C-alpha positions as CSV (number, residue, x, y, z in Angstrom):
1,X,-91.4,44.3,11.1
2,X,-90.7,41.0,11.3
3,X,-92.5,38.5,13.8
4,X,-90.8,36.0,16.2
5,X,-93.1,33.2,17.7
6,X,-92.3,32.4,21.4
7,X,-94.7,29.8,24.1
8,X,-95.6,31.2,27.3
9,X,-96.7,28.5,29.5
10,X,-96.8,25.9,26.7
11,X,-99.2,28.7,24.6
12,X,-98.0,29.8,21.4
13,X,-97.9,33.5,20.7
14,X,-96.3,35.7,17.4
15,X,-95.2,39.1,18.4
16,X,-93.1,42.0,17.0
17,X,-89.8,41.2,17.1
18,X,-88.3,43.8,19.9
19,X,-91.5,43.3,22.0
20,X,-90.5,42.0,26.4
21,X,-91.2,38.7,27.5
22,X,-93.8,40.8,28.8
23,X,-95.4,42.4,26.8
24,X,-95.5,38.4,24.7
25,X,-97.2,37.1,28.1
26,X,-99.9,39.6,27.8
27,X,-100.5,38.8,24.1
28,X,-100.7,35.6,24.9
29,X,-103.4,36.1,27.8
30,X,-101.4,35.5,30.6
31,X,-100.6,38.1,33.5
32,X,-97.4,38.9,35.0
33,X,-97.6,40.8,38.2
34,X,-95.4,44.0,37.9
35,X,-94.8,46.7,40.9
36,X,-92.2,49.6,39.3
37,X,-93.3,49.1,35.7
38,X,-94.8,52.1,33.3
39,X,-94.9,51.2,29.8
40,X,-92.6,53.4,28.0
41,X,-92.2,55.2,31.0
42,X,-90.8,53.5,33.6
43,X,-88.9,50.7,32.8
44,X,-86.1,49.8,35.2
45,X,-86.5,46.4,36.8
46,X,-86.3,47.3,40.2
47,X,-88.9,45.5,42.2
48,X,-88.3,41.9,40.8
49,X,-92.0,41.0,41.0
50,X,-92.2,40.6,36.7
51,X,-89.4,37.5,37.3
52,X,-90.0,34.8,34.9
53,X,-88.6,31.3,34.1
54,X,-86.9,30.9,30.4
55,X,-86.0,27.1,29.3
56,X,-82.1,27.4,29.0
57,X,-81.7,30.1,31.2
58,X,-79.5,29.8,34.3
59,X,-81.3,32.7,36.0
60,X,-85.1,33.8,36.5
61,X,-85.6,37.3,33.8
62,X,-87.6,40.0,34.5
63,X,-89.7,40.2,32.1
64,X,-90.4,43.9,32.4
65,X,-86.9,44.5,30.5
66,X,-85.6,41.3,28.9
67,X,-86.7,41.0,25.4
68,X,-88.6,37.7,23.7
69,X,-87.0,35.7,21.4
70,X,-87.9,33.5,18.8
71,X,-88.0,30.2,19.7
72,X,-88.2,31.1,23.3
73,X,-90.3,28.8,26.2
74,X,-91.5,30.8,29.1
75,X,-93.3,29.6,32.6
76,X,-94.6,32.4,34.3
77,X,-95.9,30.3,37.3
78,X,-93.6,27.7,38.1
79,X,-92.5,26.8,41.7
80,X,-89.7,28.7,41.5
81,X,-91.0,32.1,39.7
82,X,-93.9,32.2,42.5
83,X,-91.4,31.7,45.2
84,X,-88.9,34.4,44.5
85,X,-92.0,36.6,43.8
86,X,-92.8,36.6,47.2
87,X,-89.3,37.0,48.7
88,X,-89.0,40.1,47.1
89,X,-92.4,41.3,48.0
90,X,-91.2,40.3,51.3
91,X,-88.1,42.3,51.3
92,X,-90.1,45.3,50.3
93,X,-92.1,44.9,53.0
94,X,-90.1,44.4,55.7
95,X,-89.0,48.0,54.9
96,X,-92.4,49.9,54.8
97,X,-94.4,51.4,57.2
98,X,-97.3,49.0,57.8
99,X,-100.3,51.3,58.3
100,X,-102.2,49.8,56.3
101,X,-106.2,49.7,58.1
102,X,-105.2,53.6,57.9
103,X,-103.5,54.3,54.8
104,X,-105.8,56.3,52.1
105,X,-104.7,53.7,49.6
106,X,-105.6,50.9,51.9
107,X,-107.8,48.2,49.5
108,X,-106.5,50.3,46.6
109,X,-102.5,49.2,47.0
110,X,-101.0,47.2,44.5
111,X,-98.4,46.1,47.3
112,X,-100.8,45.1,49.1
113,X,-102.5,43.2,46.8
114,X,-99.2,41.4,46.1
115,X,-99.1,40.9,49.4
116,X,-102.6,39.2,49.8
117,X,-102.3,37.1,46.5
118,X,-98.7,35.5,47.6
119,X,-99.3,34.9,51.0
120,X,-97.2,37.6,52.3
121,X,-98.4,37.7,56.1
122,X,-95.1,36.9,58.0
123,X,-92.4,39.1,58.1
124,X,-88.7,37.0,57.8
125,X,-86.5,39.6,57.7
126,X,-84.9,41.7,60.9
127,X,-83.3,44.4,60.9
128,X,-82.7,48.4,60.8
129,X,-85.8,49.6,59.2
130,X,-85.0,53.2,57.5
131,X,-87.5,56.1,59.5
132,X,-87.9,59.5,56.8
133,X,-89.2,62.4,58.1
134,X,-92.6,63.3,56.1
135,X,-92.5,65.9,53.6
136,X,-95.5,68.3,53.6
137,X,-93.8,71.6,53.6
138,X,-95.2,72.0,49.6
139,X,-99.1,72.9,49.7
140,X,-99.4,70.6,46.2
141,X,-97.7,67.2,47.5
142,X,-97.1,65.6,50.7
143,X,-94.4,63.0,50.2
144,X,-94.1,59.9,53.3
145,X,-90.9,58.1,52.1
146,X,-91.6,55.6,54.9
147,X,-94.2,54.2,52.4
148,X,-92.2,54.6,49.6
149,X,-91.4,50.9,47.6
150,X,-88.6,52.7,45.4
151,X,-90.7,51.6,42.4
152,X,-89.6,55.1,41.0
153,X,-92.6,55.4,39.0
154,X,-93.7,59.1,40.5
155,X,-90.5,60.2,39.7
156,X,-90.6,59.2,36.2
157,X,-94.1,60.7,35.4
158,X,-92.6,64.0,36.8
159,X,-90.0,64.0,35.0
160,X,-90.8,62.5,31.9
161,X,-94.7,63.1,31.8
162,X,-95.0,66.3,33.6
163,X,-91.7,68.0,32.7
164,X,-91.5,69.7,35.8
165,X,-89.2,67.6,38.0
166,X,-91.0,67.8,41.8
167,X,-89.8,64.9,43.2
168,X,-86.1,64.8,43.2
169,X,-85.8,63.9,39.9
170,X,-83.1,61.4,39.4
171,X,-83.5,59.1,42.8
172,X,-83.3,55.5,41.5
173,X,-82.3,52.8,43.9
174,X,-80.5,49.8,42.0
175,X,-78.6,46.8,43.6
176,X,-74.8,47.6,42.7
177,X,-71.5,47.3,43.6
178,X,-68.9,46.8,41.4
179,X,-67.9,42.5,42.2
180,X,-71.8,42.0,42.3
181,X,-72.6,43.6,39.0
182,X,-69.9,41.6,37.0
183,X,-70.8,38.5,39.0
184,X,-74.7,39.6,37.5
185,X,-73.9,40.1,34.1
186,X,-71.7,36.7,33.7
187,X,-74.9,34.7,35.6
188,X,-77.0,36.4,32.9
189,X,-74.9,35.6,29.6
190,X,-74.6,31.9,30.9
191,X,-72.0,31.9,33.0
192,X,-71.2,29.0,36.2
193,X,-70.3,31.8,38.8
194,X,-69.0,32.0,42.1
195,X,-69.2,34.9,44.2
196,X,-67.2,35.8,47.1
197,X,-67.8,39.1,49.1
198,X,-68.7,40.4,52.5
199,X,-72.3,42.1,53.2
200,X,-74.2,43.5,56.3
201,X,-76.5,41.5,58.2
202,X,-79.0,44.1,57.4
203,X,-81.9,44.7,54.6
204,X,-79.4,45.7,51.8
205,X,-77.4,42.4,52.7
206,X,-80.3,40.1,52.7
207,X,-81.8,41.4,49.5
208,X,-78.2,40.9,47.8
209,X,-78.1,37.6,48.8
210,X,-81.5,36.5,47.7
211,X,-80.9,38.5,44.4
212,X,-77.7,36.8,44.1
213,X,-79.7,33.5,44.2
214,X,-82.3,34.7,41.9
215,X,-79.5,34.9,39.3
216,X,-78.0,31.4,39.5
217,X,-75.2,32.6,41.0
218,X,-73.4,30.2,43.9
219,X,-73.6,32.1,46.9
220,X,-72.2,29.4,49.4
221,X,-69.4,32.1,49.9
222,X,-71.1,35.2,50.4
223,X,-70.1,36.0,54.0
224,X,-72.3,38.5,56.4
225,X,-70.8,40.9,58.7
226,X,-72.8,41.6,62.1
227,X,-70.2,44.6,62.7
228,X,-70.3,46.4,59.4
229,X,-73.1,47.3,57.2
230,X,-73.5,46.8,53.3
231,X,-72.0,48.9,51.2
232,X,-74.1,51.7,49.7
233,X,-73.3,54.2,46.8
234,X,-74.5,57.6,46.0
235,X,-74.2,58.3,41.9
236,X,-75.4,60.8,40.1
237,X,-75.8,60.9,36.1
238,X,-75.5,64.0,33.8
239,X,-77.5,64.6,30.5
240,X,-74.8,62.7,28.8
241,X,-74.9,59.6,30.8
242,X,-72.0,60.1,32.0
243,X,-71.8,59.4,36.1
244,X,-70.3,60.4,39.4
245,X,-70.4,57.8,42.3
246,X,-69.2,58.3,46.0
247,X,-68.5,54.8,47.4
248,X,-69.4,53.7,51.3
249,X,-67.6,50.1,51.4
250,X,-68.9,49.1,54.2
251,X,-68.9,45.1,55.1
252,X,-66.8,44.5,51.8
253,X,-64.0,46.1,52.8
254,X,-63.3,43.9,55.7
255,X,-63.3,41.3,53.1
256,X,-59.6,39.5,54.2
257,X,-57.5,36.9,53.3
258,X,-58.8,34.5,55.9
259,X,-62.1,34.7,54.8
260,X,-60.5,34.0,51.0
261,X,-58.9,30.9,52.4
262,X,-62.1,29.5,53.3
263,X,-63.2,30.1,49.7
264,X,-59.9,28.5,48.3
265,X,-62.1,25.5,46.5
266,X,-64.0,28.3,44.8
267,X,-60.4,29.5,43.2
268,X,-59.7,25.8,42.7
269,X,-62.4,25.2,40.5
270,X,-62.8,28.2,38.9
271,X,-61.5,28.9,35.2
272,X,-61.2,32.2,35.6
273,X,-60.7,34.6,38.7
274,X,-62.1,38.3,38.0
275,X,-61.3,41.1,40.6
276,X,-61.9,44.9,41.0
277,X,-60.7,46.9,43.8
278,X,-63.3,47.6,46.1
279,X,-62.1,45.0,48.8
280,X,-59.0,45.6,50.4
281,X,-55.6,45.2,48.3
282,X,-54.0,42.8,50.3
283,X,-57.2,40.1,49.9
284,X,-56.9,40.9,46.2
285,X,-52.9,40.1,45.9
286,X,-53.8,37.2,48.1
287,X,-56.4,35.8,45.8
288,X,-53.9,36.8,42.4
289,X,-50.6,34.8,43.8
290,X,-53.0,31.6,45.1
291,X,-54.6,31.3,41.7
292,X,-51.8,32.5,39.7
293,X,-50.3,29.7,41.8
294,X,-52.9,27.1,40.6
295,X,-52.2,27.5,36.9
296,X,-55.3,29.6,36.8
297,X,-56.3,32.7,35.0
298,X,-56.3,35.8,36.9
299,X,-58.5,39.2,35.2
300,X,-57.9,42.4,37.0
301,X,-60.6,45.6,36.5
302,X,-58.0,47.6,38.3
303,X,-61.0,50.5,39.9
304,X,-61.3,52.1,41.7
305,X,-58.2,53.8,40.8
306,X,-54.9,52.8,43.0
307,X,-51.7,51.9,42.9
308,X,-50.8,48.6,42.4
309,X,-47.8,46.4,43.4
310,X,-45.3,45.1,40.9
311,X,-46.2,41.6,42.5
312,X,-50.1,41.5,42.2
313,X,-49.3,42.6,37.9
314,X,-46.9,39.9,37.3
315,X,-50.0,37.4,38.8
316,X,-52.3,38.6,36.1
317,X,-53.4,37.2,33.2
318,X,-55.4,39.9,32.0
319,X,-55.8,43.7,33.3
320,X,-58.3,45.8,32.2
321,X,-58.4,49.5,33.3
322,X,-60.0,52.5,31.7
323,X,-58.4,55.2,30.2
324,X,-57.7,57.2,33.9
325,X,-56.8,53.8,35.2
326,X,-54.1,52.8,32.3
327,X,-52.8,56.3,32.9
328,X,-52.0,55.6,36.6
329,X,-50.2,52.2,36.2
330,X,-48.7,53.2,33.2
331,X,-47.1,56.9,34.0
332,X,-48.2,57.5,30.2
333,X,-50.7,60.5,29.7
334,X,-53.4,59.2,27.3
335,X,-54.4,62.1,25.0
336,X,-55.1,60.0,21.8
337,X,-55.0,56.2,20.2
338,X,-51.2,56.4,20.1
339,X,-50.5,57.4,23.9
340,X,-53.0,54.6,24.8
341,X,-50.4,51.9,22.9
342,X,-47.6,52.9,24.2
343,X,-49.5,52.9,27.5
344,X,-51.0,49.4,26.9
345,X,-47.0,48.1,26.1
346,X,-45.2,49.5,29.2
347,X,-47.8,47.8,31.3
348,X,-47.5,44.5,29.4
349,X,-43.8,45.3,30.1
350,X,-44.4,45.6,33.8
351,X,-45.1,41.6,33.8
352,X,-49.0,41.2,33.0
353,X,-49.7,38.6,29.8
354,X,-52.6,41.1,28.5
355,X,-54.4,44.2,28.6
356,X,-57.7,45.7,27.5
357,X,-58.1,49.4,27.9
358,X,-61.9,50.2,27.7
359,X,-62.3,53.6,26.0
360,X,-65.6,54.4,26.3
361,X,-68.4,54.9,23.5
362,X,-65.0,54.2,21.2
363,X,-64.6,51.0,22.3
364,X,-61.5,48.8,23.2
365,X,-58.0,49.0,23.0
366,X,-56.4,45.0,23.2
367,X,-52.6,44.5,23.7
368,X,-51.6,40.9,23.5
369,X,-47.7,40.6,24.1
370,X,-46.6,43.2,21.6
371,X,-49.6,43.1,19.0
372,X,-51.7,45.8,19.4
373,X,-55.3,46.5,18.4
374,X,-58.7,48.3,18.5
375,X,-62.0,47.1,18.8
376,X,-64.6,49.6,17.5
377,X,-68.0,50.6,19.8
378,X,-71.1,49.9,18.8
379,X,-73.3,53.2,18.4
380,X,-76.1,53.6,20.7
381,X,-78.1,56.1,22.7
382,X,-76.7,55.9,25.8
383,X,-78.6,56.6,28.9
384,X,-76.8,55.5,31.8
385,X,-73.4,54.0,31.7
386,X,-73.1,53.5,35.8
387,X,-72.4,49.8,35.1
388,X,-70.9,49.4,31.7
389,X,-67.0,48.1,32.6
390,X,-68.5,46.1,35.2
391,X,-70.9,44.4,32.6
392,X,-68.0,44.8,29.9
393,X,-66.0,43.0,32.5
394,X,-68.3,40.1,33.3
395,X,-69.0,39.5,29.6
396,X,-65.2,39.1,28.9
397,X,-64.7,36.4,31.5
398,X,-67.6,34.5,30.2
399,X,-66.4,34.6,26.4
400,X,-63.0,33.6,27.6
401,X,-64.3,31.0,29.5
402,X,-65.6,29.8,26.3
403,X,-62.7,29.6,24.9
404,X,-62.5,32.4,22.6
405,X,-59.8,34.4,21.3
406,X,-59.2,37.8,23.6
407,X,-60.0,39.8,20.4
408,X,-63.5,38.0,20.1
409,X,-64.1,38.1,23.3
410,X,-63.2,41.8,23.5
411,X,-65.9,42.2,20.3
412,X,-68.7,40.3,22.4
413,X,-68.1,42.5,25.7
414,X,-68.4,45.6,24.1
415,X,-72.3,44.4,22.4
416,X,-72.7,43.7,25.9
417,X,-71.9,46.8,27.6
418,X,-74.0,48.5,24.1
419,X,-76.8,47.3,25.5
420,X,-76.4,48.1,28.8
421,X,-75.5,51.6,28.7
422,X,-79.2,52.1,27.4
423,X,-80.8,51.5,30.6
424,X,-80.8,52.8,33.7
425,X,-79.4,51.3,36.8
426,X,-76.2,49.1,37.6
427,X,-77.2,45.3,37.9
428,X,-80.8,46.0,36.2
429,X,-78.9,46.9,33.0
430,X,-77.1,43.8,32.5
431,X,-78.6,42.3,29.3
432,X,-79.4,38.3,29.1
433,X,-77.5,36.1,26.3
434,X,-80.6,35.9,24.4
435,X,-80.8,40.1,24.0
436,X,-76.6,39.7,22.9
437,X,-77.2,37.2,20.6
438,X,-80.1,38.7,18.8
439,X,-78.7,42.6,19.1
440,X,-77.4,44.2,16.0
441,X,-76.0,47.7,15.3
């Protein structure tokens, strides 16, 4: 196996290619704290306690899943890293049942130790906390979700080690939302991104804002709504890694054209404006019209699927439907490559400059005017396709902003999405640029 050499806190270390940054740090003699991580069992980046700083990266990197690369320089204890870890721990504690003195795990608790080590002695995040009924009707296990820190380790052990699925085997909480997933994907791939959205004034909203800042995303126009909760979604993933999603949009569906008028400078400064349909249609239409009038390239990921006006389509540089959405827009049932080709050409005739139809594991169809080409997907073992489309779109926007051709940009996006589907979660599945650069199929 090929070895790579990198520096951890200035110390050179050689590890096998494919090692994580966490593993490389351990090999170099540096301890990086974790809360959700269990090697080979639970590797989900849920807690964000293991973040480190990588030279040249725009954002902090979750070391438990990010791959080490030859020549990489990593810092595990910078002020930025320590502050980020402390904030993550404080956010976990803000929704945690604080009964440490009477808790059986007192003095033998990882969260308690982390809180002590990072000086988390004050709750800076106020708001409504979740209250759960203690589940004690099973003689073998008592479950108090008021103390759950959403690490998912117990679930993973029951599923992967004991193979009994005693604890609701599929539950996993991870930051998401189509626009947020796209913004995180752009940031991790090295793009300069300003995210415009609206969150609730609750624990999810506070956490989202912190995570965006950690990722290096400009949050100047992340608006807070005191009347509506943050958007959430319930996602089920089957044995074939396919998902079904039910969304409660919350504050995001209150993002209005007036909010975007306040954020117009972000549109003016951007090379590309990327949108999806988890915000009001009138807001989408306003942004597309404004950006188009400014001569900016507008990309629309038309999901969740709904009717699009002729004016909106004409104001787009690129639209990226999946097969179901392409059928809805074009009116042409897609059953094979030929029908997909005809659907793409019909959408171009409706006024958009370019069409990319995502085809899942098969890749994507690229239509640039009258020219149609297929880009093959990468063969990987998929475990969760939840945010694959969002990460595809984020990668596509980055590549186009780097002045790549549309065809080359789609190849880059397919490669990035292929890495994402090998991981569980939404934002946690988005790969970093170094991972994409070294990925080979």
